[in-house]
Structure formats: C-alpha cells, structure tokens
N, C-alpha and C positions, 0 to 999 in steps of 0.2 A: 694035742689037747682034744678031748671029746666035746662035741657041740651038745649042750643040754637045751632042751626047749625052755623058754621062758614062761613061767606059770602065769604072769601078768598078761600075756598076749591072750591066753584062753579067757581069762575074766574079761578082757576088753571086747572080745568077740561076743561073749555071752551078753554083756550089757547092750552092745549095738544090736543084736538080735531081738532083745526085749524091747528096746526102744522102737524098732521097725514094727514089731507085732503090736504094741499097744498105742502107738502114736496117732492112729486114726481113731481110735475108740475113746481116747481121753482128750477132751477140748482144752482143758486148762488144768494147771497144777493147783492144789488147794490155796496156795498163797497168791495166786494171780487173779485178777479180775476178769469175769467174763464179759465179752464185748460183742455186740452185734452191729453190723455195718449194713444199712439199707439204703437203696437209691431210687429216685425217680428222675424224670427228665429236667425237674427244677432244683432238686436239692439232694444231699446226702445226710443221712440221720445216723448218728452213732449213739447206741445206748450201752450203758456199762452198769454192772452191779456193783454197788459200793455199800453193802450193809455195815452199819456200826459207825459210819462216818457222818460228821455234821457238814452242812454246806461250806462253812468257813474252813474246813480242813481240806478241801479239795481245789485244786489248781488244774486249769486247762490251758494249753498253749498250742499255737498253730504255727508251724514254719514250713512254708511251701505247701507239700501234700502230707506232711507228717503231723498228725494230731497226737499230742501227749497229755495223758490224764495222769496226775499225781495225787495221791491221798495220804495224809499223814496224821495219825491220831495217837495221842499220848495221854495215858491215864495218870492221876496223881499217884506218886510212889509212897506217900504217907498216909497213915490212917486218919480218919476224920477226927475233928477236935474232941468230940465227947466220947470217943471209942478207943482209949488208950490201952485197953486190955486185949485188943485184937492182935493176934500174931498169925502171920501167914505161914503155913506149912509148905505151900507151893503157890506161887504167883506167876501166871503166864499172860496175863492181859495188861501189860505195862505200856508196850509201844507196838503199833501196827502201822506198816507203811507199804503201799502198793504203787506201782507205776506200770503204765502201759502206753506204748506208742503204736499208733495204727497208721499205715500208709493208705490215704484216700485214693480211690479209684480215678479221681479227676481234680482239676484246679477248682478252688472255691473262693467266693467272695468273703475274705476275712473280716471286713468291716461290718458285714450284714450277719454274721454268725451270732447264734444265741444259744443259751443252755438253760435247762431247767433241772431241778433235783427234787424229787419226791419219793418219799418212802424207800430211800436206799437206792434208788434208780436214777442215774444221771443220763440225761438225753440232751445230745448237742445237734443242732440243727444248722447246717452249712450249705446255703445257697450255691449253686454251681456258678463258676466264673469262666468266661471264655477268653478274657484278655490276660496275659501273663502278668504276675504281680512280682514285686521285689521279694527276694528271698530272706525276709526278716521274720522274726518271731513275734506273734501277737498273742495277747492274753485275752481270753474270753471270760466274761462275768457271768455268774451263776444267778439266775433270778429265782 
C-alpha cells in the first residue's frame, strides 16, 4: 500500500506557524478582556477593561495567587412594550460573557483587597501578604 501524506498535517503546521508569528503581536483576542498587572513593594494592582458591563455584572474571586474576574451581561430578548412593530433582521447583542484568571506574582492579603469600577475599567488593589494563607476562594466586593 502506498503511504499518502495526510493533508491535515500540512494545515496543522500552517496554523502552528501562524500562531507563533502573531502571538507576540496580538495581546488578547477580541472576546477577551485586556488586563494589566502592576506591582509595588506594598501591593499588586490589577486593571481590567470591561466596557459595556455594569458593576453588578462583574464578579471577582481570589484563590491563593489566582485572581479570577468574571463578567456576564444579558440584554432583554423582547422588544420594548410600546415598540411591537420592531423586528430584528440581525441581533448580535443579546448575551456577552468574559472571564479571565490571572496568576499573581506573590501572595496577597485577601481580606484587605478592594476593587473599584469606573468608566468600564475595573481596578483591583491587593496588598502583599508575607504569611501563607489557607487555599480558600474569597469574593471581593466592588465599590
């Protein structure tokens, strides 16, 4: 039997090469949130872009050194009460959800952590901790 090359191998190699070529130039995919992590001797500050989300649609949790930010937005699927004649030809803005987990560079004081949300930018401030804490997940309230 004649060995024939698998055409899918060439496709896989092509995609691997494209990923290597563009991975350093594209920081995030369009559906992901952009995140900055800054640190000083006293604290770690994580900033995340969440345009279009309300404060109550964002959840932040911390488990050890892993900070997870979840945002979930759902628009009403029905037309407004006085607008029965509106028919959608195309509707793409019904549900949007993003999540990102960031590994922090150091242990933090989970109880002293706080967050703010202004103009679509979430800022989480995490004071550094030197004593090891239990490996439980904590929720951080947004002010």
